[in-house]
C-alpha positions, 0 to 999 in steps of 0.5 A: 226579822228576830223574834226577842222576848220582852218579859214584863212588856207592859211595864215602863222600861219593857213598854218602851223596849218593845216599841223601840223594838218593834220600830226596829222590825223585829217580832217581838213577844211580851209576857206581863201579869199586869201587876205592875203593867198597863194594857194601855202601854202596849194597846197601840202595839196590839191594835197596828202590829202584826209582828206583836205578840201579848201572852198573859202569863206569870213568870213565877209559873215555869210553863208560862215562861216555856210558853214564852220562849218558843223560837225566841233569840234574844229575851231582855228580862224586865219584869220585877217587882220594884220598889225597895220600900215594897220589898221591905213591907213584902220581902217573900213576893219580891223574893218570889218574883225577882229570884223564883222568876229569874231562874224560871226565865234561865231555865226557860232560856236555857231550854229553848237555846236563846242566844242571849239573856240581858236582864234588868239589874238594879244599882241597889247592888252596891248597897252600903258601898260608899266608893263613888261614883260607882265601878261595876266591880266593888260593891257593897253590902245589900240595904233591902230585900230587893236589892238582895234579890237584885244581886242574886239575879247577877250570880244566878246569871254567871252561874247558868253562862258557866254551866249551861253556856248561857250568853248574858249582860246585865244592866244595872239601871240608875234611877230611869225616868221618863214616858209611861212610868206610872205616877200612881200607886203606894210605890210610884217612882219619885219623878212621876210622883212629883210631877203629879203633886206639882201638876195638882198643886200639892207639895212634893214630900222629900224624904230627909232633907233633900241632899241625897243625890241619884244619877237619874236616867233618861229611858232613851239612854236605858234603850241605847244600852239594851240594843247595844247589849243585844247587838255586840258581837265583842267577845268581852262586852257579853256576860258581864254587868255594866252600869246604866246611867248619864254619869251625873248626880243630882240631889232630890232638892235639885230635882224639885227646882227643875221640875218646878221650872220645867212645869212652869212653863205650862201653870206658872202657879206651879213656881210657888209650890214648896216642897215638904220634908219628911223622915229618911226612907228605910233602904235608901242609898244616901248618894248614887252616882255611876261610872260608865266607862265600861259601857263606853269602852266594850259597848260603845254606849254614849247616852245622848240625854243628860238629866236635864234634857231628859226631864223636860221630855218627861215633864212634856209627856206628863202634861200631855198624858197625865 
């Protein structure tokens, strides 16, 4: 049994990671301040696992970080303030959490002698680069405060590796979706937001003409990548950044079409709902598609769920839980 810390463990990705680690028999420590995470996501772990510990704390507080890393061998750093629009509205708080909090966790990891620091990077780092598919060592300039913070995370991790010997692996997530992703709030991600709208027989609002595309990535592929990042003993695989995606592009128009198809299996009236088109959103990257060759080669990554299969699973979960 390894002792593993998941920051932001009550959030969407964090709670799925906690669940996978607990099923593997690890001792899991979760730290969360519940600013975007939900206690409901981890109540089953609190109630049914003796090897689960919750710390209510904030990564902006170094003392909380130091308390959380006590005896920990691996850190999965998922805690962050996501959302490009949120960062545009409030860049100071985004910076404080995503950069200040990240640096606190790196310092705590260094002080505790943590074996490996695995963190959630972001495809937003590719910024205004027009090349497709996205390859890890070719990026552009960031298009939002959020993108700036996630790129700086990568720089800090690299500096800590070279200066203090801290092992890291950064995973550039591409539009992750799946069970437990929150459909509520001003900054809800597009898939749960569209699902919620359609289930209420309301028209989803597409930013722009709907031809912007994304490499939508099902949560189980992301869990696989995190596990491989922790397990690898390949020296060439450590202190690297990896695209975490399926490697398939879907437009927003296609997304709505698929959602209508899969949801209409539960409610046939949903098939007749047509989306509304609004203005493009500031800071959005027009197209996103990952090259995952590096992860395949160095980590043995082999994503199980393509976008459509993952979407069917997500729709089933939302239908049973919303």
